[in-house]
All heavy atoms as TSV, in Angstrom:
chain	resi	resn	atom	element	x	y	z
A	1	MET	N	N	34.543	161.028	170.958
A	1	MET	CA	C	35.037	161.970	169.980
A	1	MET	C	C	34.750	161.443	168.578
A	1	MET	O	O	34.928	160.262	168.300
A	1	MET	CB	C	36.534	162.180	170.193
A	1	MET	CG	C	37.169	163.067	169.161
A	1	MET	SD	S	38.906	163.293	169.514
A	1	MET	CE	C	38.975	165.033	169.388
A	2	LYS	N	N	34.309	162.317	167.706
A	2	LYS	CA	C	33.967	161.925	166.342
A	2	LYS	C	C	35.234	161.779	165.505
A	2	LYS	O	O	36.155	162.585	165.599
A	2	LYS	CB	C	33.054	162.981	165.731
A	2	LYS	CG	C	32.536	162.607	164.361
A	2	LYS	CD	C	31.567	163.638	163.839
A	2	LYS	CE	C	31.100	163.263	162.458
A	2	LYS	NZ	N	30.192	164.236	161.903
A	3	SER	N	N	35.260	160.764	164.671
A	3	SER	CA	C	36.411	160.529	163.805
A	3	SER	C	C	36.452	161.554	162.678
A	3	SER	O	O	35.418	161.944	162.129
A	3	SER	CB	C	36.331	159.121	163.214
A	3	SER	OG	O	37.359	158.941	162.265
A	4	ASN	N	N	37.635	161.985	162.322
A	4	ASN	CA	C	37.815	162.911	161.205
A	4	ASN	C	C	37.859	162.194	159.861
A	4	ASN	O	O	37.929	162.829	158.817
A	4	ASN	CB	C	39.108	163.718	161.385
A	4	ASN	CG	C	39.009	164.688	162.526
A	4	ASN	OD1	O	37.920	165.122	162.882
A	4	ASN	ND2	N	40.134	165.021	163.112
A	5	TYR	N	N	37.845	160.873	159.900
A	5	TYR	CA	C	37.961	160.096	158.677
A	5	TYR	C	C	36.583	159.619	158.234
A	5	TYR	O	O	35.970	158.764	158.859
A	5	TYR	CB	C	38.891	158.906	158.899
A	5	TYR	CG	C	40.291	159.340	159.265
A	5	TYR	CD1	C	40.731	159.318	160.574
A	5	TYR	CD2	C	41.158	159.798	158.287
A	5	TYR	CE1	C	42.006	159.729	160.911
A	5	TYR	CE2	C	42.433	160.214	158.594
A	5	TYR	CZ	C	42.856	160.180	159.911
A	5	TYR	OH	O	44.115	160.603	160.231
A	6	SER	N	N	36.101	160.174	157.116
A	6	SER	CA	C	34.775	159.782	156.639
A	6	SER	C	C	34.861	158.628	155.643
A	6	SER	O	O	33.885	157.938	155.407
A	6	SER	CB	C	34.069	160.966	155.990
A	6	SER	OG	O	34.818	161.442	154.891
A	7	ASN	N	N	36.024	158.421	155.045
A	7	ASN	CA	C	36.200	157.362	154.057
A	7	ASN	C	C	37.186	156.327	154.600
A	7	ASN	O	O	38.321	156.252	154.164
A	7	ASN	CB	C	36.715	157.923	152.737
A	7	ASN	CG	C	35.711	158.827	152.088
A	7	ASN	OD1	O	34.524	158.577	152.172
A	7	ASN	ND2	N	36.170	159.876	151.454
A	8	VAL	N	N	36.733	155.559	155.553
A	8	VAL	CA	C	37.612	154.562	156.151
A	8	VAL	C	C	37.104	153.177	155.792
A	8	VAL	O	O	35.920	152.959	155.579
A	8	VAL	CB	C	37.706	154.710	157.682
A	8	VAL	CG1	C	38.370	156.003	158.056
A	8	VAL	CG2	C	36.362	154.603	158.331
A	9	ALA	N	N	38.035	152.254	155.689
A	9	ALA	CA	C	37.682	150.867	155.401
A	9	ALA	C	C	38.663	149.967	156.129
A	9	ALA	O	O	39.789	150.356	156.422
A	9	ALA	CB	C	37.744	150.605	153.898
A	10	GLN	N	N	38.216	148.781	156.431
A	10	GLN	CA	C	39.093	147.795	157.048
A	10	GLN	C	C	40.076	147.284	155.993
A	10	GLN	O	O	39.749	147.189	154.807
A	10	GLN	CB	C	38.268	146.632	157.593
A	10	GLN	CG	C	37.321	147.023	158.709
A	10	GLN	CD	C	38.080	147.476	159.943
A	10	GLN	OE1	O	39.100	146.904	160.309
A	10	GLN	NE2	N	37.582	148.514	160.595
A	11	LEU	N	N	41.280	146.957	156.423
A	11	LEU	CA	C	42.296	146.465	155.501
A	11	LEU	C	C	41.807	145.215	154.772
A	11	LEU	O	O	42.029	145.071	153.564
A	11	LEU	CB	C	43.592	146.172	156.253
A	11	LEU	CG	C	44.746	145.668	155.402
A	11	LEU	CD1	C	45.098	146.685	154.317
A	11	LEU	CD2	C	45.945	145.373	156.274
A	12	LYS	N	N	41.127	144.335	155.472
A	12	LYS	CA	C	40.612	143.111	154.845
A	12	LYS	C	C	39.676	143.457	153.688
A	12	LYS	O	O	39.738	142.847	152.623
A	12	LYS	CB	C	39.877	142.262	155.877
A	12	LYS	CG	C	39.315	140.979	155.307
A	12	LYS	CD	C	38.582	140.174	156.366
A	12	LYS	CE	C	37.959	138.939	155.759
A	12	LYS	NZ	N	37.191	138.188	156.727
A	13	ASP	N	N	38.804	144.461	153.885
A	13	ASP	CA	C	37.889	144.874	152.819
A	13	ASP	C	C	38.648	145.426	151.624
A	13	ASP	O	O	38.311	145.162	150.474
A	13	ASP	CB	C	36.910	145.926	153.335
A	13	ASP	CG	C	35.987	145.379	154.412
A	13	ASP	OD1	O	35.768	144.143	154.429
A	13	ASP	OD2	O	35.494	146.176	155.220
A	14	LEU	N	N	39.682	146.210	151.903
A	14	LEU	CA	C	40.460	146.785	150.808
A	14	LEU	C	C	41.207	145.722	150.019
A	14	LEU	O	O	41.387	145.850	148.807
A	14	LEU	CB	C	41.468	147.804	151.357
A	14	LEU	CG	C	40.881	149.066	151.956
A	14	LEU	CD1	C	41.985	149.891	152.597
A	14	LEU	CD2	C	40.144	149.879	150.916
A	15	MET	N	N	41.645	144.679	150.700
A	15	MET	CA	C	42.439	143.647	150.043
A	15	MET	C	C	41.586	142.624	149.305
A	15	MET	O	O	42.092	141.934	148.434
A	15	MET	CB	C	43.324	142.929	151.073
A	15	MET	CG	C	44.318	143.855	151.768
A	15	MET	SD	S	45.396	144.758	150.635
A	15	MET	CE	C	46.396	143.435	150.014
A	16	THR	N	N	40.305	142.504	149.636
A	16	THR	CA	C	39.476	141.472	149.011
A	16	THR	C	C	38.559	142.029	147.930
A	16	THR	O	O	38.043	141.271	147.117
A	16	THR	CB	C	38.621	140.738	150.057
A	16	THR	OG1	O	37.828	141.696	150.755
A	16	THR	CG2	C	39.499	139.989	151.030
A	17	VAL	N	N	38.362	143.334	147.896
A	17	VAL	CA	C	37.501	143.943	146.882
A	17	VAL	C	C	38.336	144.215	145.638
A	17	VAL	O	O	39.433	144.774	145.728
A	17	VAL	CB	C	36.893	145.262	147.415
A	17	VAL	CG1	C	36.108	145.968	146.336
A	17	VAL	CG2	C	36.028	144.980	148.620
A	18	PRO	N	N	37.859	143.812	144.468
A	18	PRO	CA	C	38.640	144.085	143.258
A	18	PRO	C	C	38.725	145.582	142.981
A	18	PRO	O	O	37.819	146.337	143.353
A	18	PRO	CB	C	37.850	143.367	142.156
A	18	PRO	CG	C	36.491	143.195	142.697
A	18	PRO	CD	C	36.607	143.131	144.186
A	19	PRO	N	N	39.810	146.027	142.370
A	19	PRO	CA	C	39.936	147.451	142.066
A	19	PRO	C	C	38.877	147.888	141.063
A	19	PRO	O	O	38.327	147.078	140.321
A	19	PRO	CB	C	41.338	147.571	141.472
A	19	PRO	CG	C	41.711	146.205	141.058
A	19	PRO	CD	C	40.936	145.242	141.909
A	20	MET	N	N	38.594	149.200	141.048
A	20	MET	CA	C	37.572	149.680	140.119
A	20	MET	C	C	38.079	149.602	138.684
A	20	MET	O	O	39.284	149.687	138.434
A	20	MET	CB	C	37.117	151.094	140.473
A	20	MET	CG	C	38.086	152.196	140.196
A	20	MET	SD	S	37.380	153.837	140.422
A	20	MET	CE	C	37.137	153.924	142.154
A	21	THR	N	N	37.144	149.443	137.787
A	21	THR	CA	C	37.492	149.354	136.371
A	21	THR	C	C	37.775	150.750	135.823
A	21	THR	O	O	37.472	151.761	136.469
A	21	THR	CB	C	36.335	148.737	135.570
A	21	THR	OG1	O	35.216	149.629	135.627
A	21	THR	CG2	C	35.945	147.371	136.105
A	22	ALA	N	N	38.341	150.791	134.638
A	22	ALA	CA	C	38.617	152.076	133.993
A	22	ALA	C	C	37.321	152.850	133.775
A	22	ALA	O	O	37.295	154.077	133.923
A	22	ALA	CB	C	39.330	151.850	132.668
A	23	GLU	N	N	36.252	152.150	133.445
A	23	GLU	CA	C	34.960	152.806	133.233
A	23	GLU	C	C	34.437	153.415	134.529
A	23	GLU	O	O	33.907	154.523	134.542
A	23	GLU	CB	C	33.930	151.828	132.663
A	23	GLU	CG	C	34.229	151.354	131.264
A	23	GLU	CD	C	35.246	150.224	131.209
A	23	GLU	OE1	O	35.533	149.605	132.271
A	23	GLU	OE2	O	35.781	149.969	130.116
A	24	GLN	N	N	34.566	152.684	135.638
A	24	GLN	CA	C	34.124	153.200	136.934
A	24	GLN	C	C	34.952	154.424	137.330
A	24	GLN	O	O	34.406	155.423	137.804
A	24	GLN	CB	C	34.256	152.122	138.009
A	24	GLN	CG	C	33.269	150.993	137.875
A	24	GLN	CD	C	33.583	149.849	138.819
A	24	GLN	OE1	O	34.744	149.542	139.088
A	24	GLN	NE2	N	32.530	149.214	139.337
A	25	HIS	N	N	36.249	154.357	137.114
A	25	HIS	CA	C	37.114	155.476	137.446
A	25	HIS	C	C	36.749	156.694	136.599
A	25	HIS	O	O	36.685	157.820	137.114
A	25	HIS	CB	C	38.582	155.101	137.223
A	25	HIS	CG	C	39.523	156.191	137.569
A	25	HIS	ND1	N	40.019	157.057	136.632
A	25	HIS	CD2	C	40.047	156.568	138.755
A	25	HIS	CE1	C	40.816	157.924	137.229
A	25	HIS	NE2	N	40.852	157.646	138.521
A	26	ALA	N	N	36.501	156.478	135.314
A	26	ALA	CA	C	36.126	157.582	134.429
A	26	ALA	C	C	34.832	158.239	134.898
A	26	ALA	O	O	34.710	159.467	134.888
A	26	ALA	CB	C	35.988	157.083	132.992
A	27	GLU	N	N	33.862	157.439	135.329
A	27	GLU	CA	C	32.589	157.981	135.808
A	27	GLU	C	C	32.786	158.800	137.085
A	27	GLU	O	O	32.217	159.880	137.235
A	27	GLU	CB	C	31.587	156.852	136.055
A	27	GLU	CG	C	30.230	157.331	136.491
A	27	GLU	CD	C	29.525	158.196	135.464
A	27	GLU	OE1	O	29.792	158.058	134.253
A	27	GLU	OE2	O	28.695	159.035	135.876
A	28	VAL	N	N	33.601	158.301	138.009
A	28	VAL	CA	C	33.892	159.036	139.232
A	28	VAL	C	C	34.545	160.370	138.889
A	28	VAL	O	O	34.179	161.419	139.443
A	28	VAL	CB	C	34.798	158.200	140.172
A	28	VAL	CG1	C	35.366	159.041	141.292
A	28	VAL	CG2	C	34.037	157.005	140.711
A	29	MET	N	N	35.498	160.359	137.981
A	29	MET	CA	C	36.194	161.589	137.608
A	29	MET	C	C	35.249	162.562	136.897
A	29	MET	O	O	35.310	163.775	137.128
A	29	MET	CB	C	37.403	161.277	136.721
A	29	MET	CG	C	38.492	160.510	137.449
A	29	MET	SD	S	39.028	161.281	138.989
A	29	MET	CE	C	39.762	162.773	138.381
A	30	ARG	N	N	34.362	162.053	136.039
A	30	ARG	CA	C	33.388	162.935	135.366
A	30	ARG	C	C	32.495	163.627	136.382
A	30	ARG	O	O	32.229	164.829	136.278
A	30	ARG	CB	C	32.538	162.138	134.374
A	30	ARG	CG	C	33.189	161.927	133.029
A	30	ARG	CD	C	32.196	161.419	132.004
A	30	ARG	NE	N	31.731	160.072	132.303
A	30	ARG	CZ	C	32.341	158.964	131.911
A	30	ARG	NH1	N	33.433	159.025	131.202
A	30	ARG	NH2	N	31.855	157.786	132.228
A	31	LYS	N	N	32.017	162.876	137.370
A	31	LYS	CA	C	31.158	163.464	138.402
A	31	LYS	C	C	31.922	164.501	139.215
A	31	LYS	O	O	31.391	165.556	139.537
A	31	LYS	CB	C	30.613	162.368	139.325
A	31	LYS	CG	C	29.547	161.524	138.679
A	31	LYS	CD	C	29.032	160.471	139.634
A	31	LYS	CE	C	27.974	159.607	138.982
A	31	LYS	NZ	N	27.472	158.572	139.881
A	32	ARG	N	N	33.169	164.198	139.559
A	32	ARG	CA	C	33.979	165.129	140.346
A	32	ARG	C	C	34.217	166.427	139.575
A	32	ARG	O	O	34.088	167.525	140.117
A	32	ARG	CB	C	35.303	164.461	140.694
A	32	ARG	CG	C	36.172	165.283	141.615
A	32	ARG	CD	C	37.448	164.561	141.962
A	32	ARG	NE	N	37.155	163.353	142.743
A	32	ARG	CZ	C	38.052	162.417	143.028
A	32	ARG	NH1	N	39.290	162.541	142.614
A	32	ARG	NH2	N	37.712	161.375	143.733
A	33	ILE	N	N	34.539	166.302	138.283
A	33	ILE	CA	C	34.786	167.484	137.451
A	33	ILE	C	C	33.508	168.285	137.269
A	33	ILE	O	O	33.516	169.519	137.356
A	33	ILE	CB	C	35.391	167.061	136.099
A	33	ILE	CG1	C	36.815	166.534	136.326
A	33	ILE	CG2	C	35.395	168.223	135.111
A	33	ILE	CD1	C	37.397	165.820	135.119
A	34	ALA	N	N	32.387	167.608	137.039
A	34	ALA	CA	C	31.114	168.310	136.862
A	34	ALA	C	C	30.743	169.075	138.128
A	34	ALA	O	O	30.287	170.228	138.059
A	34	ALA	CB	C	30.010	167.311	136.504
A	35	HIS	N	N	30.951	168.470	139.276
A	35	HIS	CA	C	30.637	169.147	140.542
A	35	HIS	C	C	31.530	170.367	140.732
A	35	HIS	O	O	31.062	171.432	141.122
A	35	HIS	CB	C	30.794	168.178	141.707
A	35	HIS	CG	C	30.417	168.782	143.012
A	35	HIS	ND1	N	31.355	169.305	143.859
A	35	HIS	CD2	C	29.216	168.993	143.599
A	35	HIS	CE1	C	30.746	169.804	144.918
A	35	HIS	NE2	N	29.451	169.619	144.787
A	36	ARG	N	N	32.825	170.208	140.449
A	36	ARG	CA	C	33.748	171.334	140.604
A	36	ARG	C	C	33.369	172.480	139.669
A	36	ARG	O	O	33.369	173.641	140.068
A	36	ARG	CB	C	35.180	170.887	140.339
A	36	ARG	CG	C	36.192	172.004	140.623
A	36	ARG	CD	C	37.621	171.581	140.393
A	36	ARG	NE	N	37.860	171.378	138.986
A	36	ARG	CZ	C	38.369	170.271	138.453
A	36	ARG	NH1	N	38.706	169.264	139.208
A	36	ARG	NH2	N	38.555	170.172	137.155
A	37	ARG	N	N	33.006	172.161	138.422
A	37	ARG	CA	C	32.589	173.198	137.478
A	37	ARG	C	C	31.327	173.904	137.940
A	37	ARG	O	O	31.198	175.126	137.814
A	37	ARG	CB	C	32.382	172.595	136.091
A	37	ARG	CG	C	33.675	172.257	135.401
A	37	ARG	CD	C	33.436	171.716	134.012
A	37	ARG	NE	N	34.689	171.385	133.379
A	37	ARG	CZ	C	34.801	170.604	132.326
A	37	ARG	NH1	N	33.723	170.069	131.782
A	37	ARG	NH2	N	35.981	170.357	131.807
A	38	MET	N	N	30.381	173.132	138.497
A	38	MET	CA	C	29.142	173.723	138.986
A	38	MET	C	C	29.436	174.718	140.113
A	38	MET	O	O	28.891	175.826	140.127
A	38	MET	CB	C	28.207	172.623	139.487
A	38	MET	CG	C	26.896	173.131	140.033
A	38	MET	SD	S	25.842	171.809	140.660
A	38	MET	CE	C	26.833	171.198	142.015
A	39	VAL	N	N	30.319	174.340	141.021
A	39	VAL	CA	C	30.679	175.222	142.130
A	39	VAL	C	C	31.387	176.472	141.606
A	39	VAL	O	O	31.100	177.589	142.035
A	39	VAL	CB	C	31.548	174.468	143.159
A	39	VAL	CG1	C	32.150	175.409	144.181
A	39	VAL	CG2	C	30.734	173.384	143.836
A	40	GLU	N	N	32.309	176.281	140.674
A	40	GLU	CA	C	33.038	177.420	140.118
A	40	GLU	C	C	32.105	178.374	139.371
A	40	GLU	O	O	32.238	179.589	139.486
A	40	GLU	CB	C	34.149	176.941	139.191
A	40	GLU	CG	C	35.301	176.277	139.930
A	40	GLU	CD	C	36.326	175.650	139.004
A	40	GLU	OE1	O	36.107	175.614	137.775
A	40	GLU	OE2	O	37.362	175.193	139.519
A	41	GLU	N	N	31.161	177.828	138.605
A	41	GLU	CA	C	30.212	178.671	137.879
A	41	GLU	C	C	29.319	179.450	138.841
A	41	GLU	O	O	29.039	180.624	138.630
A	41	GLU	CB	C	29.372	177.833	136.922
A	41	GLU	CG	C	30.149	177.355	135.718
A	41	GLU	CD	C	29.344	176.431	134.824
A	41	GLU	OE1	O	28.132	176.244	135.072
A	41	GLU	OE2	O	29.936	175.886	133.887
A	42	ALA	N	N	28.877	178.794	139.902
A	42	ALA	CA	C	28.040	179.478	140.895
A	42	ALA	C	C	28.826	180.605	141.552
A	42	ALA	O	O	28.299	181.704	141.750
A	42	ALA	CB	C	27.541	178.483	141.949
A	43	ARG	N	N	30.083	180.350	141.863
A	43	ARG	CA	C	30.927	181.381	142.463
A	43	ARG	C	C	31.119	182.551	141.498
A	43	ARG	O	O	31.017	183.713	141.887
A	43	ARG	CB	C	32.277	180.790	142.849
A	43	ARG	CG	C	33.193	181.791	143.543
A	43	ARG	CD	C	34.577	181.240	143.763
A	43	ARG	NE	N	35.188	180.949	142.486
A	43	ARG	CZ	C	35.931	179.876	142.221
A	43	ARG	NH1	N	36.156	178.991	143.155
A	43	ARG	NH2	N	36.445	179.691	141.032
A	44	ASP	N	N	31.370	182.238	140.223
A	44	ASP	CA	C	31.560	183.296	139.224
A	44	ASP	C	C	30.291	184.118	139.033
A	44	ASP	O	O	30.348	185.343	138.894
A	44	ASP	CB	C	32.012	182.695	137.894
A	44	ASP	CG	C	33.412	182.105	137.969
A	44	ASP	OD1	O	34.143	182.423	138.939
A	44	ASP	OD2	O	33.760	181.315	137.073
A	45	LEU	N	N	29.135	183.448	139.017
A	45	LEU	CA	C	27.872	184.169	138.866
A	45	LEU	C	C	27.624	185.082	140.054
A	45	LEU	O	O	27.153	186.215	139.898
A	45	LEU	CB	C	26.710	183.179	138.715
A	45	LEU	CG	C	26.620	182.460	137.375
A	45	LEU	CD1	C	25.546	181.376	137.430
A	45	LEU	CD2	C	26.321	183.452	136.265
A	46	LYS	N	N	27.958	184.616	141.230
A	46	LYS	CA	C	27.767	185.434	142.429
A	46	LYS	C	C	28.691	186.645	142.401
A	46	LYS	O	O	28.283	187.754	142.728
A	46	LYS	CB	C	28.016	184.603	143.682
A	46	LYS	CG	C	27.594	185.299	144.941
A	46	LYS	CD	C	27.408	184.323	146.070
A	46	LYS	CE	C	26.717	185.015	147.215
A	46	LYS	NZ	N	26.246	184.102	148.216
A	47	ARG	N	N	29.919	186.450	141.981
A	47	ARG	CA	C	30.854	187.570	141.869
A	47	ARG	C	C	30.385	188.565	140.819
A	47	ARG	O	O	30.490	189.780	141.012
A	47	ARG	CB	C	32.245	187.070	141.518
A	47	ARG	CG	C	32.968	186.463	142.683
A	47	ARG	CD	C	34.370	186.071	142.307
A	47	ARG	NE	N	35.046	185.419	143.431
A	47	ARG	CZ	C	36.129	184.687	143.322
A	47	ARG	NH1	N	36.678	184.500	142.141
A	47	ARG	NH2	N	36.667	184.148	144.391
A	48	ALA	N	N	29.881	188.055	139.699
A	48	ALA	CA	C	29.424	188.919	138.609
A	48	ALA	C	C	28.215	189.745	139.025
A	48	ALA	O	O	28.002	190.846	138.532
A	48	ALA	CB	C	29.103	188.098	137.381
A	49	SER	N	N	27.432	189.227	139.949
A	49	SER	CA	C	26.238	189.955	140.383
A	49	SER	C	C	26.568	191.044	141.404
A	49	SER	O	O	25.676	191.766	141.835
A	49	SER	CB	C	25.201	188.984	140.954
A	49	SER	OG	O	25.652	188.476	142.192
A	50	GLY	N	N	27.836	191.140	141.793
A	50	GLY	CA	C	28.253	192.185	142.705
A	50	GLY	C	C	28.169	191.824	144.158
A	50	GLY	O	O	28.458	192.630	145.022
A	51	GLN	N	N	27.766	190.608	144.461
A	51	GLN	CA	C	27.688	190.189	145.842
A	51	GLN	C	C	29.013	189.567	146.264
A	51	GLN	O	O	29.693	188.957	145.460
A	51	GLN	CB	C	26.569	189.170	146.024
A	51	GLN	CG	C	25.202	189.719	145.710
A	51	GLN	CD	C	24.138	188.632	145.802
A	51	GLN	OE1	O	24.443	187.487	146.074
A	51	GLN	NE2	N	22.902	189.013	145.560
A	52	GLN	N	N	29.351	189.732	147.508
A	52	GLN	CA	C	30.597	189.182	148.003
A	52	GLN	C	C	30.420	187.708	148.307
A	52	GLN	O	O	29.449	187.285	148.911
A	52	GLN	CB	C	31.022	189.903	149.273
A	52	GLN	CG	C	32.376	189.445	149.771
A	52	GLN	CD	C	32.816	190.243	150.991
A	52	GLN	OE1	O	32.098	191.117	151.446
A	52	GLN	NE2	N	33.987	189.934	151.505
A	53	PHE	N	N	31.368	186.912	147.836
A	53	PHE	CA	C	31.352	185.473	148.077
A	53	PHE	C	C	31.983	185.192	149.419
A	53	PHE	O	O	33.056	185.669	149.737
A	53	PHE	CB	C	32.129	184.754	146.970
A	53	PHE	CG	C	32.264	183.273	147.183
A	53	PHE	CD1	C	31.158	182.459	147.077
A	53	PHE	CD2	C	33.463	182.722	147.489
A	53	PHE	CE1	C	31.263	181.096	147.272
A	53	PHE	CE2	C	33.592	181.361	147.689
A	53	PHE	CZ	C	32.494	180.554	147.571
A	54	GLU	N	N	31.305	184.398	150.248
A	54	GLU	CA	C	31.825	184.037	151.555
A	54	GLU	C	C	32.013	182.527	151.610
A	54	GLU	O	O	31.035	181.790	151.687
A	54	GLU	CB	C	30.874	184.477	152.655
A	54	GLU	CG	C	30.692	185.974	152.720
A	54	GLU	CD	C	29.700	186.386	153.815
A	54	GLU	OE1	O	29.426	185.542	154.690
A	54	GLU	OE2	O	29.238	187.527	153.766
A	55	PRO	N	N	33.260	182.056	151.533
A	55	PRO	CA	C	33.490	180.603	151.597
A	55	PRO	C	C	33.156	180.069	152.987
A	55	PRO	O	O	33.265	180.785	153.963
A	55	PRO	CB	C	34.974	180.458	151.295
A	55	PRO	CG	C	35.575	181.771	151.615
A	55	PRO	CD	C	34.481	182.805	151.398
A	56	ARG	N	N	32.807	178.810	153.050
A	56	ARG	CA	C	32.474	178.168	154.321
A	56	ARG	C	C	33.646	177.417	154.834
A	56	ARG	O	O	34.388	176.817	154.261
A	56	ARG	CB	C	31.288	177.239	154.156
A	56	ARG	CG	C	30.055	178.013	153.884
A	56	ARG	CD	C	28.885	177.093	153.838
A	56	ARG	NE	N	27.692	177.917	153.689
A	56	ARG	CZ	C	26.498	177.473	153.782
A	56	ARG	NH1	N	26.284	176.218	154.007
A	56	ARG	NH2	N	25.474	178.256	153.643
């Protein structure tokens, strides 16, 4: 059976790796926000064109 967890790590790895820096966190958040905006804009453009949006 396939695991439902795609982001898994061993406890030892989590405890020995230093936490991400503020700069790394900011970059992750910028990418996440940019991706969300891209998806929202694509959805809005599709709605504006009169086609029905079908989520997956």
